[in-house]
N, C-alpha and C positions, 0 to 999 in steps of 0.2 A: 433471367429469372423474373418474368412479367407476374408469375403465380404466386409471389410473395405475400402480396396485399391482400390475396383471396384464401389462402389456406388455413390462417390464424385466427384464432376467436380472440375478440375483444378484451376476454380478461387476462389471457396471456400475454398480450401486449401492454396491458396497463400494468402488470405487475414488473414485467421486465423493466419496462420505462420508468417507473417510480425506482427501481434499483440501479439505474444506469450510474454509474459511477465512470469518471475520467480517472485511468489506469494507465499508465503508459507501457507497458509492459507488455506484470506486474509477474502468512500464507496469519504477583497478587497475592497478597496477603490477606486471612482471615477468611473465613466458611460460615460466618453467619448469615440466616436468612434476610436480615436487614442489611440496608446501604451503610456501612461505616465512615466516619468521616477520618480524613487522612491526617489531618491537624486542628484546623478549628472549623465546625460545621456552619457557621455564619457566615454570608458573603463578605470579602474584605471591603466591597464599596461602604457597607454599615459602619466600618470601624476606622475609617480615616478622613482627615478635613479635605475639603475643596482643593487644596493646593498639592494634593497627594501625588506622588510619581506614577505615572499610568504603563503598565505593561501591556500590549497587545498580542494576545495569542492565537494563532490559526492554525486549524487543521483541515486536510481535504476531506469532503463528503467521500463518504467509501470506508473501505477497510483501515484506510489510514487513520481515521478517527477513532477507530474503537478502541484502542489502548489508552485515548484521553478522555474518554467518554464520563469518568468519575469526577474528573477536576471541571469538566463543562459544567455538571450537576452541582458541586459544590463550592468551587472557587476558593480553595482554602486559601489562607495569608500566606503571602511571598516576603512578609515582614512588615516594620512598623510605616505608617503611612506610606502603603503601596496599594494601588488598585490592579487587580489583574481581570482584563476585559477577553472572553473566549467568543471565537467566532467559528462556526463550520463553513468553510470556503467551498464553493460549487464545483470549480474545475481547477487546475493548475494556472489557466491562464490568466484568470481572477487572482488567483494566489500570487503568482509572478508581478501583475499589475499593484497589488497593495504592496507586495515587499520592496518594489522601485520606487513607490512614491512614500515610501517611510511608514504606511497604517499597519504593518506586522512587524512586531520586533522577535518574536518565536513563533517558527513556522516547522510542522510536521509535514513532508511532501516526497516525492520519489527519489531517492538518492541520484540518478543521474541528472535529474533536473537541479539540483542542489549544486552539483559539480558544475554543471554548465552555466548556471546564475554564477559562480564563483569566478569561473574563468573569463565570464564577462565584465568582471569588476566590481559583481555586488559585493559589499561589506560585511559578510556573515560568515559565521564559523561551525562546522558539522560538531555537534556535542554530542551526539548519540546513535545510534541505530535503535529503531523502536518497530522494526516490522521487517522479517524475512520472506521467504518464499510465498508466493499467493498464486503461483500459475500451476495449472495442471492441463494434461493431454487428455481428452475426451473421445471416446469413440463410441460407435453404436452398429451392430449389423455386420460386425467385421472380427476376425481373431487375431490379437494382436499378444503377444507375450515379451517380444523383446525389441530392442530398435532395429533390429534386421528385417524384423515384421513389417516396418514401414517403407522396405523397399517397394518401388513401383506404386505405391500410394500418394493421394494428396491429401496434404494438411493444409487446413484454413488457418490463417493467421491475419490479424485485425489490421496491420500496416504495417509496409516494408520500411526498415529501417526503426521500428518501435523497438522497446526493450523487448518484449517477447518473441520478436522475431529474430532479434539479435541472439538472445539466450537460446532459442531454438536452434539455430543455425550453429552455434559454439557445440552444444551438446551433439548436433547431429555429426560434426566434423570428428568430434571425439569419440563418435561410434561407428566411424568408417563411413558416414553415408555424406553424399554431396547433395547440396541444391539443385536441382534442375533435372540432373543426369539419373539421380536414386530415387528421389523424393520431389515431388511437386508442391512447390508451395504458392497457395492461391491468397492474393491480398485484397479480393475484391469485395468483402464485405467487413464492417465494422461490430464491436462485438455485441451491441444488442441483437442487431439481424443474425448475426450467428447462433446466438444462444436461440433464438426465436425458431432457426432452421433446424437445429438439434432437435429441439423439443417437438418439432413437426416431423421429423425423421425424413427431413430432406437432405442433411449431410451425414458423412462418416465420420472424420476427425478433425478434431480443432483443438486449437492451445486457448485457454480462455482463463482470467484471474477470477477468484473470488470477489463477489458473493455471489456472480453469475454461475461457478459450479454449482453451489448448492440448490440454486434456484432451477436450474435443468435437471438436476437429479430428482428434485422435488416433483417435477412435471413430468419425466420421462423416466421410468424405469426402465428401460431398455439402453439406455447412456451409462456408462460405466467409465471410471478413473483409469487410463492406461499407465500415465506416468505421473508421479509426484515430482516437477522439477526442482522443488529444494532437495530431494533425495538423489537425482541424478545428478545436479552440481555438485553435491559433496563426492561422490564416487569418483569423478574426474578431477576434481581439484584438491585431493589431498585432505579430505573431510572438512573443508572451508565451507561455512554455511552463505546464503545469499542474500547479502545484505539491501532488500529492495527499497526500504523506507527509513528514513533518518529525520532528526531535527535539527536545525539549525537556529543560530541566535546572533542577531545584529551584534555587531564587535563593539558599536560605542555603548549598547545596552552591558555588553561585559565588563567594559571600562568602567561606567558608571554605577554599577550595582551587580557586582560579580556574585554577592551573598544571595541576593533574590535569584539569580539564575541557578546557583547550586541546591538551593531551598527547589527552584521548581523541579529540576533534574530528577533531585529523590522522590518528590511528590508523584512526577512522571513514573519512574521505575514503580512505585507502589500501587498508582492506578491501573499500570499493566498488570502487576501480579495479581491486584484485585479481581479485574477482569477475566483472566484465567483460570481462576478457583472460585468466580461466583457467575457463571454463564446465564443464568436465570435473572438476577439481578442486573447484571449487565446489559443482557438483550431487551430488557425492558425500556432501559436508557438510549440504547440505540434506536428503538423504536420512537421514543419520545423526542430525542432530536433530529431525526428525520433525515439520518446519513444515507440512506438508500436501501434499507431492509426492514420487514417487518421483525417483530421478536421471535416469532418461530425459525424464519429463515436466518437469524444473526444468531440463535444458540446453536443451530447446526454449523454455520460458517466460522465460527470463532477458534475452533481447534485447527481449521484448516488455512488460518489467517495468518498462523506462526507469529503472533505478535510477544515479542520479547525484547528487553531493554539490555542494551549493552554501552557503556559510556565509549568515546571515540577511541581512547587510550586501548581497550580492551577489545573494540572491534576494527582496530587500524588495519591489520594485517589482511582481512577477509574484505575489507573496504578497497583498499588498494590494488587487490587480487581482481575485484569486482570491476573496478574503474579500467583497469590493464585492459582486461577482456573486452569490455564496452569500448574502448579507444581504439582496440587492433580491429575490430570489426566493423565500427562506424564512427570515426573522430567526431563527427559533427554532434552525435548524440551525447555527448560529454564534453562539448565546446571547443574541440579541436586542439586539447591537451591535456597531460596527467597535472593535477593540480599540486602547488607547493605545500610545504608543510605548515604554512599559515592558514592552510584551510582546515585543520583540526584543531578543536579547544584543547 
């Protein structure tokens, strides 16, 4: 593949690189034109004393931050004498480091990462699902209408054992396809390079997450979506959704200030609803906070990011189903075991 560096124009590389998001994988009330306040428009820091109770909230750069973007902008009050600090974290490794060191109290991150951290002893609880399927199978210059049309084809996947790989192999099995004998899975490229090659008409089939999907479709109209993985997952799991992103909260914070946690969960639900109902304003904030997309791309990507809020009680069955499937295919991807009941808020 020595030709890769030669055929791509610098603008394409720049756009894709800016959009790079670490996704392991990896899819709103009020319709006023202006950004509405959820509770209090003023930042919490201006309303509390120096000895205020501090809560640090982090979300991953990329689609995982989209639903929280209004909270990053407004920082609504979580209660009297409480300061809420918001941070967009560059990648899962940095997020994990900050959680281990106690720098982050509330984190939005991939569900399988949350399970793995809990199984390794990190004292956090899953409080809500905040994003569902963001994965899509893309194709160009080839006719594919059903899963059986993938037989004897090659699909490019970002890495063996990744969440997209596990989900893809699960869906292939459910559609009577075997990796290796029926379909070749190529793990030699990561998602930025895959995106570049699709844009340049150098590969035919790949599974990728948003926002890469939108960016590729913008740059090459010969590329099309073959399968929406969220929809395909539902078809083979009894209409269960694909809970790919979640919110976890430090157990000590829950014990010390449960009211603030519940207030935040309510605000987060409202923020997600607002994003879905106000894509123009939300897209402007997404560009402002530099989470990996410009406003135009963000507006197009929002519907395919499947940003929805479901508390842990409501989503528990789908979460357990998801974890069980990941565990059966790749135990290490969830820390080697199914989490106990204490994992859930």
